[in-house]
C-alpha positions as CSV (number, residue, x, y, z in Angstrom):
1,X,-24.5,56.9,45.9
2,X,-26.5,58.5,43.1
3,X,-27.5,62.2,43.6
4,X,-30.1,64.4,42.0
5,X,-30.7,68.1,41.9
6,X,-34.1,69.8,41.7
7,X,-34.5,73.5,40.8
8,X,-37.9,75.2,41.1
9,X,-38.0,78.7,39.7
10,X,-41.1,80.4,41.1
11,X,-42.5,83.8,40.8
12,X,-41.0,84.9,44.1
13,X,-37.9,82.8,44.6
14,X,-35.7,80.2,43.0
15,X,-35.3,77.0,45.2
16,X,-32.6,74.4,44.9
17,X,-32.3,70.9,46.5
18,X,-30.0,68.0,46.2
19,X,-31.1,64.5,47.3
20,X,-29.5,61.1,47.1
21,X,-31.1,57.8,46.0
22,X,-32.1,57.0,49.6
23,X,-34.3,60.2,49.8
24,X,-31.8,62.0,52.1
25,X,-31.7,65.8,51.5
26,X,-28.0,66.7,51.1
27,X,-28.4,70.4,50.6
28,X,-30.9,73.2,49.8
29,X,-30.6,76.8,48.8
30,X,-32.7,79.8,47.7
31,X,-32.2,82.8,45.5
32,X,-34.5,85.7,44.5
33,X,-37.0,85.8,41.8
34,X,-35.7,84.9,38.3
35,X,-38.7,85.3,36.1
36,X,-36.7,86.0,33.0
37,X,-39.4,88.1,31.3
38,X,-38.8,90.6,34.1
39,X,-35.2,90.2,35.1
40,X,-33.7,89.3,31.7
41,X,-31.5,86.4,30.4
42,X,-28.3,87.5,32.0
43,X,-29.8,87.7,35.4
44,X,-31.5,84.3,34.9
45,X,-28.2,82.6,33.9
46,X,-26.3,84.3,36.7
47,X,-28.8,83.3,39.4
48,X,-29.0,79.8,38.2
49,X,-25.2,79.4,38.1
50,X,-24.8,80.9,41.6
51,X,-27.6,78.8,43.1
52,X,-26.4,75.6,41.5
53,X,-22.8,76.1,42.6
54,X,-23.8,77.0,46.1
55,X,-26.1,74.0,46.4
56,X,-23.5,71.6,45.0
57,X,-20.8,73.0,47.3
58,X,-23.1,72.7,50.4
59,X,-23.9,69.1,49.5
60,X,-20.3,68.2,48.8
61,X,-21.2,67.1,45.3
62,X,-19.1,67.9,42.2
63,X,-20.9,68.8,38.9
64,X,-19.4,65.7,37.4
65,X,-20.7,63.6,40.2
66,X,-24.3,64.7,39.9
67,X,-26.3,62.0,38.2
68,X,-29.2,64.2,36.9
69,X,-31.1,67.4,37.5
70,X,-34.5,68.8,36.6
71,X,-35.1,72.5,36.4
72,X,-38.6,73.9,36.3
73,X,-38.7,77.3,34.6
74,X,-41.6,79.7,34.4
75,X,-43.0,80.1,30.9
76,X,-41.0,77.1,29.6
77,X,-42.7,75.8,26.5
78,X,-44.6,79.0,25.8
79,X,-42.3,80.3,23.0
80,X,-40.8,77.6,20.8
81,X,-38.1,80.0,19.6
82,X,-36.7,80.3,23.1
83,X,-36.5,76.6,24.1
84,X,-32.9,76.1,23.0
85,X,-31.9,79.2,25.0
86,X,-33.7,78.1,28.1
87,X,-32.3,74.6,27.8
88,X,-28.8,76.0,27.6
89,X,-29.2,78.4,30.6
90,X,-28.0,75.9,33.4
91,X,-24.8,74.9,31.5
92,X,-22.3,75.6,32.9
93,X,-22.2,74.7,35.8
94,X,-24.3,71.6,35.0
95,X,-22.9,69.2,32.5
96,X,-24.7,68.6,29.1
97,X,-27.0,65.6,29.0
98,X,-27.0,65.5,32.8
99,X,-30.1,67.7,33.2
100,X,-33.5,68.5,31.7
101,X,-35.6,71.7,31.7
102,X,-39.4,71.9,31.7
103,X,-42.2,74.1,32.9
104,X,-42.2,74.8,36.6
105,X,-45.7,73.4,36.8
106,X,-44.1,70.0,36.6
107,X,-42.3,70.6,39.9
108,X,-45.7,71.2,41.7
109,X,-47.1,68.0,40.2
110,X,-44.0,65.9,41.0
111,X,-43.8,67.2,44.5
112,X,-47.5,67.2,45.3
113,X,-48.1,63.6,44.0
114,X,-44.6,62.2,44.4
115,X,-44.6,61.6,40.6
116,X,-47.7,59.5,40.7
117,X,-50.8,59.9,38.4
118,X,-53.0,62.9,39.3
119,X,-53.4,66.6,38.9
120,X,-51.7,69.4,40.7
121,X,-53.0,73.0,40.8
122,X,-50.6,75.9,41.6
123,X,-52.0,79.2,42.8
124,X,-49.1,81.4,43.7
125,X,-47.8,84.5,41.9
126,X,-49.4,82.9,38.8
127,X,-51.7,79.9,38.4
128,X,-51.6,76.7,36.4
129,X,-52.8,73.2,36.4
130,X,-50.7,70.2,35.4
131,X,-51.3,66.5,35.5
132,X,-50.2,63.1,34.3
133,X,-52.2,59.9,33.9
134,X,-51.3,56.7,32.1
135,X,-48.3,58.2,30.5
136,X,-50.3,61.2,29.2
137,X,-49.6,64.8,30.3
138,X,-51.7,67.9,30.2
139,X,-51.8,71.5,31.4
140,X,-54.4,74.3,31.6
141,X,-54.3,77.9,32.6
142,X,-51.0,79.6,33.0
143,X,-51.3,81.7,29.8
144,X,-49.7,84.7,31.5
145,X,-50.8,87.6,33.7
146,X,-52.3,89.7,30.9
147,X,-55.1,87.4,30.0
148,X,-54.9,84.3,32.3
149,X,-53.4,83.1,35.6
150,X,-56.9,83.1,37.1
151,X,-57.1,82.8,40.9
152,X,-53.4,83.7,41.3
153,X,-52.0,86.4,43.5
154,X,-51.4,88.6,40.5
155,X,-55.0,88.0,39.2
156,X,-56.5,88.8,42.7
157,X,-54.5,92.0,42.9
158,X,-55.3,93.1,39.4
159,X,-59.0,92.5,39.9
160,X,-58.8,94.2,43.2
161,X,-57.2,97.3,41.7
162,X,-59.9,97.3,39.0
163,X,-62.6,97.1,41.7
164,X,-61.0,100.2,43.4
165,X,-61.1,102.2,40.2
166,X,-64.8,101.4,39.8
167,X,-65.5,102.3,43.4
168,X,-63.7,105.6,43.0
169,X,-65.6,106.4,39.8
170,X,-68.9,105.6,41.3
171,X,-69.5,102.7,38.9
172,X,-70.0,100.4,41.9
173,X,-70.7,100.9,45.6
174,X,-67.8,101.7,47.8
175,X,-66.8,99.2,50.5
176,X,-63.9,98.7,53.0
177,X,-61.6,97.9,50.1
178,X,-61.8,101.6,48.9
179,X,-60.5,102.9,52.2
180,X,-57.9,100.2,52.6
181,X,-56.3,101.1,49.2
182,X,-56.3,104.8,50.0
183,X,-54.6,104.2,53.4
184,X,-52.1,101.7,52.1
185,X,-50.8,104.0,49.3
186,X,-51.3,107.2,51.3
187,X,-53.4,108.7,48.4
188,X,-54.2,112.4,48.4
189,X,-56.2,111.9,45.2
190,X,-57.6,108.5,44.1
191,X,-55.9,109.0,40.7
192,X,-52.5,109.1,42.5
193,X,-52.9,105.3,42.5
194,X,-51.8,105.4,38.8
195,X,-48.4,106.8,39.8
196,X,-48.2,104.3,42.7
197,X,-48.8,101.4,40.3
198,X,-47.3,102.5,37.0
199,X,-44.5,104.7,38.3
200,X,-40.8,103.7,38.7
201,X,-41.4,100.4,36.9
202,X,-43.5,99.0,39.8
203,X,-46.2,97.5,37.5
204,X,-44.3,94.2,37.1
205,X,-45.9,90.9,37.7
206,X,-44.1,90.1,41.0
207,X,-44.7,93.5,42.5
208,X,-48.4,93.6,41.7
209,X,-48.8,90.1,43.1
210,X,-47.6,91.3,46.5
211,X,-50.9,93.3,46.8
212,X,-53.0,90.1,47.1
213,X,-52.8,90.0,50.9
214,X,-54.2,93.5,51.0
215,X,-57.2,92.4,48.9
216,X,-57.7,89.5,51.4
217,X,-57.8,92.0,54.3
218,X,-60.8,93.7,52.6
219,X,-62.6,90.4,52.4
220,X,-61.8,89.6,56.0
221,X,-63.4,92.8,57.2
222,X,-66.5,92.1,55.1
223,X,-66.3,93.8,51.8
224,X,-68.9,91.8,49.9
225,X,-67.5,92.6,46.5
226,X,-64.1,91.4,47.4
227,X,-65.6,88.2,49.0
228,X,-67.3,87.6,45.7
229,X,-64.0,88.1,43.9
230,X,-62.4,85.3,46.0
231,X,-65.4,83.1,45.3
232,X,-64.9,83.7,41.6
233,X,-61.2,82.8,42.0
234,X,-62.1,79.5,43.6
235,X,-64.5,78.7,40.7
236,X,-61.8,79.6,38.1
237,X,-59.3,77.3,39.8
238,X,-61.8,74.4,39.7
239,X,-62.3,75.0,36.0
240,X,-58.5,74.7,35.5
241,X,-58.5,71.3,37.2
242,X,-61.5,70.2,35.2
243,X,-59.8,71.2,32.0
244,X,-56.7,69.1,32.8
245,X,-58.9,66.2,33.8
246,X,-60.7,66.3,30.5
247,X,-57.5,66.5,28.4
248,X,-56.0,63.5,30.2
249,X,-58.9,61.3,28.9
250,X,-59.3,59.6,32.3
251,X,-61.8,56.7,32.3
252,X,-65.2,57.6,33.7
253,X,-65.0,54.9,36.4
254,X,-61.5,56.0,37.7
255,X,-60.9,58.5,40.4
256,X,-58.0,60.8,40.3
257,X,-56.0,62.5,43.0
258,X,-55.9,66.3,43.0
259,X,-53.5,68.3,45.1
260,X,-52.6,71.9,45.4
261,X,-49.7,74.2,46.1
262,X,-48.9,77.9,46.1
263,X,-49.1,80.8,48.5
264,X,-52.7,81.8,47.7
265,X,-54.0,78.6,49.3
266,X,-52.8,80.0,52.6
267,X,-56.0,82.0,52.4
268,X,-57.9,79.0,53.7
269,X,-61.3,80.4,54.4
270,X,-61.3,82.8,51.4
271,X,-59.9,80.5,48.7
272,X,-58.9,77.0,49.8
273,X,-62.1,76.0,51.5
274,X,-64.4,77.2,48.6
275,X,-62.1,75.5,46.1
276,X,-62.3,72.2,48.0
277,X,-66.0,72.5,48.4
278,X,-66.5,73.1,44.7
279,X,-64.3,70.1,43.9
280,X,-66.3,67.8,46.2
281,X,-69.6,68.5,44.4
282,X,-68.0,68.1,41.0
283,X,-69.4,65.3,38.7
284,X,-65.8,64.1,38.0
285,X,-64.3,61.6,40.4
286,X,-61.8,63.6,42.4
287,X,-59.9,62.5,45.5
288,X,-58.3,65.6,47.1
289,X,-55.1,65.2,49.0
290,X,-52.6,67.6,50.5
291,X,-49.2,67.9,48.6
292,X,-46.7,65.3,49.7
293,X,-43.6,67.3,48.9
294,X,-42.7,70.9,48.2
295,X,-42.1,71.7,44.5
296,X,-38.4,71.8,44.8
297,X,-38.3,68.3,46.3
298,X,-40.6,67.2,43.5
299,X,-38.1,68.6,41.0
300,X,-35.3,66.5,42.5
301,X,-37.6,63.4,42.6
302,X,-38.5,64.0,39.0
303,X,-34.8,64.2,38.1
304,X,-34.4,60.7,39.5
305,X,-37.4,59.4,37.5
306,X,-36.2,61.1,34.3
307,X,-32.7,59.5,34.7
308,X,-34.3,56.0,34.7
309,X,-33.7,55.4,38.4
310,X,-36.9,56.5,40.3
311,X,-36.7,56.5,44.0
312,X,-38.2,53.6,45.9
313,X,-41.3,54.0,48.1
314,X,-39.1,53.8,51.2
315,X,-36.8,56.6,49.8
316,X,-39.8,58.8,49.0
317,X,-41.1,58.3,52.5
318,X,-37.7,59.5,53.9
319,X,-37.8,62.5,51.6
320,X,-41.3,63.4,52.9
321,X,-39.9,63.3,56.4
322,X,-37.0,65.5,55.5
323,X,-39.0,68.1,53.5
324,X,-42.6,68.5,54.6
325,X,-44.8,70.0,51.8
326,X,-46.9,72.8,53.1
327,X,-48.4,75.2,50.6
328,X,-45.6,77.8,50.3
């Protein structure tokens, strides 16, 4: 019985899953965040090794018995000098030539579309669009938190903090967001926010992203400027999808499936509904569908495809039953 390992390294956690050729889930496991630009190489290698070994042990699969693995790593492909180092990170315990590394955006696409042609949009800690069509692949967005990742949790939080500074200065009208921030951080002075954000190394990508739900609270209670921020986020996410579509050179008469994943889409009224509404009025021929599988299951499915033995439709249906997608 052939077995495949998928690893999805996201901004908040690292997920592992082993499946067999019938689509049965043999084991799954999670570790903490391993964004190597924050935690460093040693932590990335250590967490990968620990997670892989734990998943193999849970699934009663020996490293030599694993047919293939795919590991989706954040920022993979964004620095050519680091590709060899990233490619080597999972070995050991994985055996050379028995695995492949790529950008974690491929996990979202492979899971959301079950490795079929189409475009997947991720809006979690960061954001990125990735798609494949007719053997061609393309991505858009995902250039990092400093000047991209539009519509992501980090972007929402960063723009929200910027809005607070303008409210405090009097550069824009104060709304409920102003009081929410003061209460959340227990600020005696508005400028104390600088210490709360920059102090003790808390300005990292993952930490800032955790403030996105607080921004959403302000929109729910009617802060019009924050509501406008979420509308802008939805528009930016549609632009990412459009950019992938245009790069894939899809024929004008063809429709293409678009799916989505990532925790920001849990903000249904604020982000998901406007995003879907904007797509529906787009001149491009989009067919929106919910994700079929979670990214980690997509990584395992992609491993089978890359090995030259893609799962059958029946096996994929079983995998869908064992691992419902959601938008986590």
